[in-house]
N, C-alpha and C positions, 0 to 999 in steps of 0.2 A: 628347280624353280620353287621359290618360296611363296606359299599362300599367305593370306593375311593372318599371321600368327604372331604371338609375342616374340621378341628378340631378346634372349637371355644369355648373359655371359656371367657365370658366377652368381653373385647377388645383385648384379645390375640387370635391369630389364627395361625394355621399351615396347610399349603396346603399338599396334599398327597406327600410323599417323602421328607418332611422337618421337622425340629425341631425348636421349638421356646421356648425361656426362658425369663422370666420377672416376674413382680409382678402385682397383681390386688388389688385395694382398697376394703376393707370390712368395711361398715358403722356399727359401734356398738352402735350408738346412742350418747354416750358421747365422742366418738373419732372414728377416722378411722385408721385402721391398714393395712399394705401392706402384702399380702400373696404371697410368692414365688411359682412359678409354672414352670414346664417343660412339654411341649406338644410335643409328638413324634408321628407323623402321618406317618404310614408305607406306603410302595409302593404297598402293596397287601392287599386285604380285610381280615378282621378278627374282633375279639371282641374289645371292649373298656375296658381297665382295669384301675382302679383308685388305686393309692398307696399313703397313707398319713403317715406322722410321725409328731412328735412334737405336738401331742394332749395334752400332759402333759409336764411340765417343768422338768428338771433334768433327762430326759430319753434320753440319747445321742446316744446309739447304732443305734436305728432306724433312727434318723436324719442323722447320718453319712452314713448309708447304703443307704438311699433313695437318698442322694446327690451324692454318688458314682455311683449308678445305673443310675440316670438321666444323668450324664456325659458320661457314657459308652454306653447307648442305641443309636443306629443309625437307621434312618428311613429305610435304605436298608435291615436291618435284621428283621424288624417288620412287622407282619401280623396284620393289624388293627391299634389300637391307644392306647397309654399309656399316662396317666396323672399322674405326680408325684408332690406331694405337701410335701416338706420336713419339713416345719414348719407350721402346720395347726392352731396353737394357739399362735401367737407371744407374747401376754402379759404374758402368763404363761411361755413360753420358755425363753424369754429374760429378764423378770422382776421378775418372781415369782420363777422359778426353783422348783416348787412343783406341786402337783396334782391339786391344786385350782388356779384360776386366781386371781392376785392381784387387779383386777378391781372390783370384787364383791364377792370374796370368794367362787365361784361356781366351782365345778369339771365338766368340759364340757362333760366328758364321763359318766355323769349321766343324761344329759338333751337332748340328741339327740332324734328326729331330730330337736330340737330347736324351737325357737319362734321368728319370725322376729320383733315382737313388745315387746319382753321381756327384760331381763337384758342384759348387754353387752355380757356375755358368752352365753346366750341363743340365742342371735342374731348371734354370731360367729358360733354356731352349725348350725343354720338355713342357714347361708350363705354357709357353706361348703356343706350342703346337696343340696341346690338349685342349686349351681353353679358347683359342682364337681361330686356329686353322680348321678345327673340327666344324663341319657343316658349311665351310666356305666353298663357293662355286668358282671363285677366281681370287688371285692373290697378287698384290703389288708390294714389293719391298724397296723402300726408298733409301738410297745411299748417296754419299758425296765424297769428293776428295777430302781427306783428313787434313789436319793442321800442318802436316809436312808433305803433302801429296798434291802434285799437279795432275789434272785429269781433263780429258776431252769427253764431253757428254756422250753417253751411249746407253743403250738398253741391252740387257742380256737375258737369255733363256736357254734351257736345255732341251735337246731333242730326246724324245723317249722311244721313238719307233711306233707310237700309236698315232696314226695319221690324223684322226679327229682331234686328239689332244694337242698335237703339235701345230695343227692349222689354227686352232683357237688361240693358242699362245702367240703364234706369229701375228695374228690379227690384232691382239692386244698390243704387242710391241710396236706395230705399225701405226697405231692410233695416237701415240704420244706427241708426235711432231718432232722427234729426235731422229736425225738422219742415219746415224750409225747403229746397227744392230749386230751384236756379237753373240753367237750361240755356241754352246758346247755340244759335242757329238754324242754325249750320253748324259744321264741324270745321276751319275755317281757323285759321291762326296758329301760334305757336311754343310754346304751352303743352304740357306733357307729356301731359295726357289728350287734348288735341285731336290731337296727332301720333299717339298710340296709336290713337285712333278711326279715323284715316285709314288705318291699317294693319289695320283690321278687328278690333281688340281692344276689347271693352267696358271702358271706363275711366272712373273717377270721381275728382273732386277733393274732398277732405274738409277743411273748414276748421273748426277748433275751437280755442278759447282766444284770448287777446289780450294785447297789451302785453308780449310776451315772458315771460308768467308761467309758472312751473313749479309747477302745481297738481296734486298727486297724485290728488285725487278726479276732476278733469277727465280726466286720463290714464286712470284706471281705467274711467271711463264710455266713453271712446273704445275701449278694449280690448274691452269688452262689445259695443259696436257693430260692431267689426271681426269678432268671433266670430259676430255675427248675419249679416254678409255672407257669411262663410265657410260658415255653415250654409245660407244661401239658395243658394249655389253648389254645395252638395253635398260640400264639403270636410270639414265637421264634421257630426256627427249632431245637434248642438245647433241649435235654430231661434231666430229672434228672439223675445224674450219677448212682444212684442206688435207688431202692425203700426201704426206711427205714421201718423196722418192727415197726409199730406204737403200742404204749400202750395207750389204751383208758381209760379215766377217766371221772367221773362226779363230780361236786362240791358237797362237803358234808357239809361244815360249814365254816363260817368266825369267827374269834376270835377278839373281840374288847375290848379295855380298859374300865374298869368301874370306874376308879379313876384317878385323876391327880397325877403325880409323875414321878419317874425314873424307866425305864423299863430294867429289867435284864432277858433276854431270856435264856432258858436252852435247846435250840434245834438248830439244823443246818438245813438249807434248804435241802429238799430231805429226811429228816428223816421220818420214819414210826412211827406213834403215835397211842395210843389207847385212847378211850373215858375215860375221867376222869384223864388222865395223866397230871402232872404239866408241863406246858410249860414255866413258868417263873414267875417272881414276879414284881409287881409295888410297889415301896417303896416311902412313903411320906418323902420328904427331911426335913420337919419341925420336925417330931417326930419319924421317922423311922417306922411308921405303915406299915405293910406288907399286900399286897393284892395278894394272889396266883391266878394265871390264869391257868385254866384247859382246856384240849382239849374237845370241845363239841361233837366230833365225832371221829371215828376211820378212819385212812387214811394216806395219805402222805402230808407233808407240801411242797407247791410249792412256796410260797413267805412269807416273814416275815419282821417285823419291826426291824431295827437295830439302829434306833435313840435312844438316851437316854431318852429324855423327851417326855411324852405322856399326853394327856388329854382324858377325857371320850369320847368314840366313835371312838378313833383312832384305825385303823386296825392293829392288832398285828401279825396275821398269817391267811393263807387260806389253808384249807385242802380239798383234793380231794380223792375220793374212786374209786376203779376199776369199770369200767362201766359194766352194764349188757350186756349179749351177744347180745341181740336184743333191743337196746335202743330206737328204733323208735316205739315200740309197748308195 
């Protein structure tokens, strides 16, 4: 619980009852990038909530929604503090427009909490965690389907085994107004929300929009969902308009390309598939050799590759299965 104290991130500061917008420099070793931030310090005590977007390039809905929310939030309606970072990884957002950074080819959402002495992307992750996650009571990381990715909206989080932390995280996930919630059975790995969970911070991944679309209506719906989460956390007096009936899932399998070639999928996002089902084909453009791609598990496809060209290791689809009734045990 934050009392009426100044909200400071680096050289940016917002006194109680004020709002500050600006940028902070992040030293990545080979260059310095400017990170845009909005600090909203409420007039009344409450939690500190961090919202990031733009961790990956080409994912525009989250960036749009975070920017809209930062403009709308006023200190007089806020209990506690809100930190909004709409572009958390500028090299990928402005130069790469893909999941990996053009600086070093690293996907930042595989290396959190980062390394202050590592590669540029590892340093970027470390800067975000040291400067933004520090002191946060809750964290929302906004993602979208990239420019070559179809996606069915979902919320993700990790189970930690801490009943209180897991319950608070589940409560956040249920307040967004998104029906499908997919959780991981542990908090391992380099994803931002997993790394935050390991530090005891309730954290959710929010996936909305696809194919790099910039759809204003989708962004506005996400803003309302974010306000619902802030209401559930006690940061805003507004409450979710209605409690969405959540469908719970667990990740069952990822599907990756085993050959270089042209990808011809035979599924739509949201399809239910069975283990062994043909999901598509990778065709070698040199000699038309065909590599069939089969579903490694039974479940529902939540996102998939729609780009034509793929290389070995490219993620072609992700499958989730209905969650057990008592996932924490």
